[in-house]
C-alpha positions as CSV (number, residue, x, y, z in Angstrom):
1,M,0.0,0.0,0.0
2,G,1.5,3.4,-1.0
3,T,2.3,6.2,1.3
4,D,-0.3,8.5,-0.2
5,S,-3.1,6.0,0.5
6,L,-2.0,5.8,4.2
7,D,-2.0,9.6,4.7
8,T,-5.6,9.5,5.7
9,A,-5.6,6.1,7.3
10,Y,-7.0,7.2,10.7
11,D,-9.7,9.3,9.2
12,D,-10.6,6.6,6.8
13,A,-10.9,4.0,9.5
14,F,-13.2,6.2,11.6
15,H,-15.3,7.3,8.7
16,T,-15.7,3.8,7.5
17,M,-16.9,2.5,10.8
18,M,-19.2,5.4,11.5
19,L,-20.7,5.2,8.0
20,K,-21.0,1.4,7.5
21,C,-21.4,-0.1,10.9
22,D,-24.4,0.9,13.0
23,D,-23.6,-1.8,15.6
24,L,-20.3,0.0,16.3
25,V,-22.0,3.5,16.5
26,F,-24.7,2.8,19.0
27,P,-22.4,1.5,21.8
28,L,-20.2,4.5,21.3
29,L,-23.2,6.9,21.7
30,N,-24.4,5.0,24.8
31,F,-21.0,5.3,26.4
32,M,-20.1,8.8,25.3
33,F,-23.4,10.5,25.8
34,G,-25.1,8.3,28.4
35,E,-27.7,7.1,25.9
36,H,-29.7,3.8,26.1
37,Y,-30.0,2.9,22.4
38,T,-30.9,-0.7,21.7
39,G,-29.6,-0.7,18.1
40,Q,-33.1,-0.8,16.6
41,E,-33.1,3.0,16.1
42,Q,-32.5,4.6,12.7
43,I,-29.4,6.5,11.8
44,I,-29.9,9.2,9.2
45,R,-26.5,10.3,7.9
46,T,-26.0,13.7,6.3
47,S,-23.2,15.3,4.2
48,N,-20.0,15.8,6.1
49,E,-19.1,18.9,4.1
50,E,-19.6,22.2,5.9
51,Y,-18.9,25.7,4.6
52,I,-17.6,28.1,7.2
53,D,-18.3,31.8,6.4
54,N,-15.1,33.8,6.7
55,G,-16.8,37.1,6.0
56,G,-16.8,39.2,2.9
57,G,-18.5,36.4,1.0
58,D,-15.6,34.0,1.4
59,E,-16.3,30.4,2.5
60,T,-14.0,27.6,3.6
61,K,-15.1,24.0,3.0
62,R,-14.4,21.8,6.0
63,I,-15.0,18.1,6.2
64,T,-16.5,16.9,9.6
65,D,-15.6,13.4,10.7
66,S,-19.2,12.3,11.4
67,Q,-22.6,14.0,11.7
68,F,-25.9,12.2,11.8
69,T,-29.3,12.0,13.4
70,V,-30.6,9.1,15.4
71,V,-34.4,8.6,15.2
72,S,-36.3,6.5,17.6
73,S,-40.0,6.2,18.4
74,W,-39.7,8.9,21.1
75,Q,-37.0,11.3,20.0
76,R,-34.6,12.6,17.3
77,K,-31.1,13.6,18.3
78,R,-28.3,15.0,16.1
79,Y,-24.7,14.2,16.8
80,H,-21.3,15.5,15.6
81,I,-18.2,13.5,16.5
82,E,-14.6,14.1,15.6
83,C,-11.7,11.7,15.7
84,E,-8.4,13.4,16.4
85,S,-4.8,12.2,16.3
86,S,-3.7,15.7,17.3
87,T,-3.4,16.6,21.0
88,K,-4.0,20.4,20.5
89,A,-7.3,20.3,22.4
90,E,-7.7,24.1,22.4
91,V,-7.5,24.2,18.6
92,I,-9.9,21.3,18.2
93,L,-12.4,22.9,20.6
94,V,-12.5,26.0,18.5
95,R,-13.1,23.9,15.4
96,M,-15.9,22.0,17.2
97,F,-17.7,25.3,17.7
98,E,-17.2,26.3,14.1
99,Y,-18.6,23.0,12.9
100,G,-21.4,23.0,15.5
101,A,-22.5,26.5,14.6
102,Q,-22.7,25.6,10.9
103,I,-24.6,22.4,11.6
104,A,-27.0,24.4,13.8
105,L,-27.4,27.0,11.0
106,D,-28.1,24.3,8.5
107,G,-31.1,23.2,10.6
108,A,-32.2,26.7,11.7
109,E,-35.9,27.7,11.7
110,L,-37.8,30.9,11.9
111,V,-40.3,31.0,14.8
112,D,-43.2,33.5,15.1
113,G,-42.8,34.8,11.6
114,V,-39.5,36.5,11.4
115,M,-39.3,37.5,15.0
116,K,-37.1,34.7,16.2
117,L,-34.4,32.5,14.7
118,R,-33.9,29.2,16.5
119,V,-30.7,27.2,16.1
120,Q,-30.0,23.9,17.8
121,F,-26.4,22.7,18.3
122,P,-25.7,19.0,17.9
123,H,-24.6,16.7,20.7
124,A,-20.8,16.9,20.3
125,G,-18.0,14.6,21.1
126,I,-14.3,14.0,20.4
127,L,-12.3,10.7,20.3
128,F,-8.7,11.5,21.0
129,L,-6.4,8.8,19.6
130,R,-3.5,10.3,21.6
131,N,-3.7,11.6,25.1
132,P,-3.9,15.4,25.4
133,E,-2.7,16.7,28.7
134,N,-5.2,18.2,31.2
135,V,-8.2,17.4,29.2
136,P,-11.2,16.1,31.2
137,G,-14.0,13.8,30.1
138,Q,-16.0,16.9,29.2
139,M,-15.1,20.2,27.6
140,L,-17.4,23.2,27.5
141,I,-18.3,25.8,24.9
142,E,-19.8,28.9,26.5
143,I,-21.7,31.5,24.4
144,V,-22.1,35.0,25.9
145,T,-24.9,37.2,24.5
146,P,-24.8,41.0,24.1
147,S,-26.9,41.3,27.3
148,G,-24.2,39.5,29.3
149,S,-26.2,36.4,29.8
150,S,-24.5,33.1,28.8
151,C,-25.2,29.5,28.0
152,S,-22.9,26.6,27.5
153,Y,-23.0,23.1,26.0
154,P,-20.7,20.2,26.6
155,V,-18.3,18.4,24.2
156,Q,-17.9,14.9,25.5
157,V,-14.4,13.4,25.4
158,I,-13.1,9.8,25.0
159,K,-9.4,9.0,24.9
160,E,-8.1,5.8,23.4
161,S,-5.4,5.7,26.1
162,D,-8.0,5.5,28.9
163,F,-9.1,1.9,27.9
164,T,-7.4,-1.4,28.3
165,L,-8.4,-4.2,25.9
166,D,-10.7,-5.7,28.5
167,Q,-12.4,-2.4,29.1
168,I,-13.0,-1.9,25.4
169,F,-14.8,-5.2,25.2
170,D,-16.6,-4.8,28.5
171,N,-18.1,-1.4,27.4
172,G,-18.8,-2.6,23.8
173,L,-16.5,0.1,22.4
174,Y,-15.5,-2.1,19.4
175,L,-15.0,1.1,17.4
176,L,-11.8,1.7,19.4
177,L,-10.2,-1.5,18.3
178,P,-8.6,-0.3,15.1
179,F,-6.8,2.4,17.1
180,Y,-5.5,0.1,19.8
181,L,-1.9,0.4,18.7
182,F,-1.9,4.0,19.7
183,N,-1.6,2.8,23.3
184,Y,1.8,1.3,22.3
185,E,3.0,4.3,20.3
186,K,5.7,5.3,22.7
187,H,6.9,1.7,23.0
188,L,7.2,1.1,19.2
189,P,11.0,1.6,19.1
190,K,11.5,-1.0,21.8
191,L,8.9,-3.4,20.3
192,N,10.7,-3.1,17.0
193,K,13.9,-4.5,18.5
194,D,12.5,-6.9,21.2
195,E,11.1,-10.0,19.6
196,S,9.5,-11.4,22.8
197,E,7.6,-8.1,23.5
198,L,6.5,-8.0,19.9
199,L,5.2,-11.5,20.2
200,A,3.3,-10.4,23.3
201,L,1.7,-7.6,21.3
202,I,0.7,-10.1,18.6
203,A,-0.9,-12.2,21.3
204,E,-3.1,-9.2,22.1
205,Y,-4.1,-8.9,18.5
206,R,-4.9,-12.6,18.5
207,K,-7.2,-12.0,21.5
208,I,-8.9,-9.1,19.6
209,A,-9.5,-11.3,16.5
210,D,-10.7,-14.3,18.6
211,T,-13.0,-12.2,20.7
212,V,-14.5,-10.4,17.7
213,D,-15.1,-13.8,16.1
214,E,-17.0,-14.9,19.3
215,L,-19.1,-11.7,19.2
216,V,-20.1,-12.5,15.6
217,E,-20.9,-16.1,16.5
218,S,-23.0,-15.0,19.4
219,G,-24.9,-12.5,17.3
220,R,-23.7,-9.4,19.2
221,L,-21.7,-8.1,16.2
222,S,-22.3,-8.2,12.5
223,A,-20.0,-10.0,10.1
224,R,-19.7,-6.7,8.2
225,S,-18.4,-5.0,11.3
226,R,-15.9,-7.8,11.9
227,Y,-14.6,-7.4,8.4
228,V,-14.3,-3.6,8.8
229,I,-12.6,-3.9,12.2
230,M,-10.0,-6.3,10.9
231,S,-9.3,-4.3,7.8
232,M,-9.0,-1.0,9.6
233,I,-6.7,-2.5,12.3
234,K,-4.3,-3.5,9.4
235,R,-4.6,-0.1,7.8
236,V,-4.1,2.0,10.9
237,S,-1.1,-0.2,12.1
238,E,0.6,0.3,8.7
239,K,0.4,4.0,9.1
240,L,1.3,4.2,12.8
241,A,4.2,1.8,12.6
242,M,5.4,2.9,9.2
243,K,8.9,3.6,10.6
244,Y,9.1,0.3,12.6
245,I,9.4,-2.4,10.0
246,N,9.2,-5.4,12.4
247,V,6.1,-4.1,14.1
248,K,4.5,-3.2,10.8
249,E,5.2,-6.5,9.2
250,K,4.2,-8.7,12.2
251,V,0.9,-6.9,12.9
252,G,0.2,-6.4,9.2
253,D,0.9,-10.1,8.4
254,F,-1.3,-11.4,11.3
255,M,-4.2,-9.0,10.7
256,G,-3.8,-9.3,6.9
257,G,-4.2,-13.1,7.2
258,R,-7.4,-12.6,9.1
259,V,-8.7,-10.2,6.5
260,V,-7.9,-12.6,3.7
261,E,-9.7,-15.4,5.4
262,L,-12.8,-13.2,5.7
263,D,-12.5,-12.2,2.1
264,I,-12.4,-15.8,1.1
265,F,-15.6,-16.4,3.1
266,K,-17.1,-13.4,1.3
267,A,-16.0,-14.8,-2.0
268,E,-17.4,-18.2,-1.2
269,D,-20.8,-16.7,-0.3
270,A,-20.9,-14.7,-3.5
271,A,-19.9,-17.8,-5.5
272,K,-22.7,-19.8,-3.9
273,K,-25.2,-17.1,-4.9
274,Q,-23.9,-17.1,-8.5
275,G,-22.9,-20.7,-8.8
276,I,-26.2,-22.1,-10.1
277,S,-24.9,-22.2,-13.7
278,Q,-21.7,-24.0,-12.9
279,G,-22.4,-25.9,-9.7
280,I,-22.4,-24.3,-6.3
281,S,-19.6,-26.2,-4.8
282,R,-17.3,-25.9,-7.8
283,G,-18.1,-22.2,-8.1
284,A,-17.1,-21.6,-4.5
285,D,-13.9,-23.6,-4.9
286,M,-12.9,-21.7,-8.0
287,F,-13.7,-18.3,-6.5
288,A,-11.7,-19.1,-3.3
289,A,-8.7,-20.2,-5.4
290,L,-8.9,-16.9,-7.3
291,I,-9.0,-14.7,-4.3
292,K,-6.0,-16.4,-2.8
293,K,-4.0,-15.5,-6.0
294,L,-4.8,-11.7,-5.7
295,T,-3.3,-9.1,-3.5
296,P,-5.7,-7.6,-0.9
297,G,-6.3,-3.9,-1.5
298,T,-5.5,-3.8,-5.2
299,E,-8.1,-2.8,-7.8
300,E,-8.2,-6.3,-9.3
301,Y,-8.8,-7.8,-5.9
302,E,-11.8,-5.5,-5.2
303,F,-13.0,-6.0,-8.8
304,A,-13.0,-9.8,-8.3
305,L,-15.0,-9.5,-5.1
306,N,-17.8,-7.6,-6.8
307,A,-17.5,-9.0,-10.4
308,T,-20.3,-10.6,-12.3
309,D,-20.2,-14.3,-13.1
310,E,-19.0,-13.5,-16.7
311,Q,-16.3,-11.2,-15.4
312,R,-15.1,-13.8,-13.0
313,Q,-14.9,-16.4,-15.9
314,E,-12.3,-14.1,-17.6
315,L,-10.3,-13.9,-14.4
316,Y,-10.4,-17.7,-14.0
317,K,-8.9,-18.0,-17.5
318,K,-6.3,-15.3,-16.8
319,Y,-5.1,-17.2,-13.7
320,N,-5.5,-20.7,-15.1
321,I,-8.1,-21.7,-12.6
322,A,-10.2,-24.7,-13.7
323,G,-13.2,-26.3,-12.0
């Protein structure tokens, strides 16, 4: 995977989980905001592009990490959550207000004709991947009106460094798993040289993979989320451990193996659906053989996973795969 594709690895991981995996989002909301969602609620996602007015007609386009509305039978709540690898909390808090104000304006409504403009700020939160100093579990944004009166609203804070692996699983915060290596960031130079400690780290990742498998088998996590978690662990570790070859290769190889296994399962399922014309069992075997020959993450690999039956026949010929 090229350096350019890793530049946004942390944002990509967070965006993917927040966009594709509802069963990862609801536990995060329950923990961060004290909600009691069951997972049966509806998530309505909106565009993450916000245009900040700089005055004089100039606007700056900013991309928020995640904004959405949760709809249940008794309420609607709008959320805005940022994932930050920076530890400059004061800068991030200002940006949270900028984003929040624009989100509030997007949903503004006139009340009593044109006598009153009502704006509602979203419930706001930040996931810090690194530990900013002196930042509590809740930051505040205070707004002072011309009359001198003021109001404030909270920005909830979660830090990756506050959670052990057991605490992540105990609280259902599976969305934190791809970023778990951040807890070892300061130790990466030593891990890169000490084989025994590196093997201990791999044992933790084996525990992650096995526990996630158990969650899927018990119905507490979707197969889609398992696939995303494993893929994003690999992607984040490649970025974070870029300078530490041994760590990068050991973690990448282990997680990459788990991802390939899941891709093969996905391929077999797809083959079974499309295998009527060639025999379900033979189609699954051919497709599994094909996916083993391709490199995960490449265009051809992704093409094979989503190809039609006719397109796969061409790939079988190309790689000399016979039924």
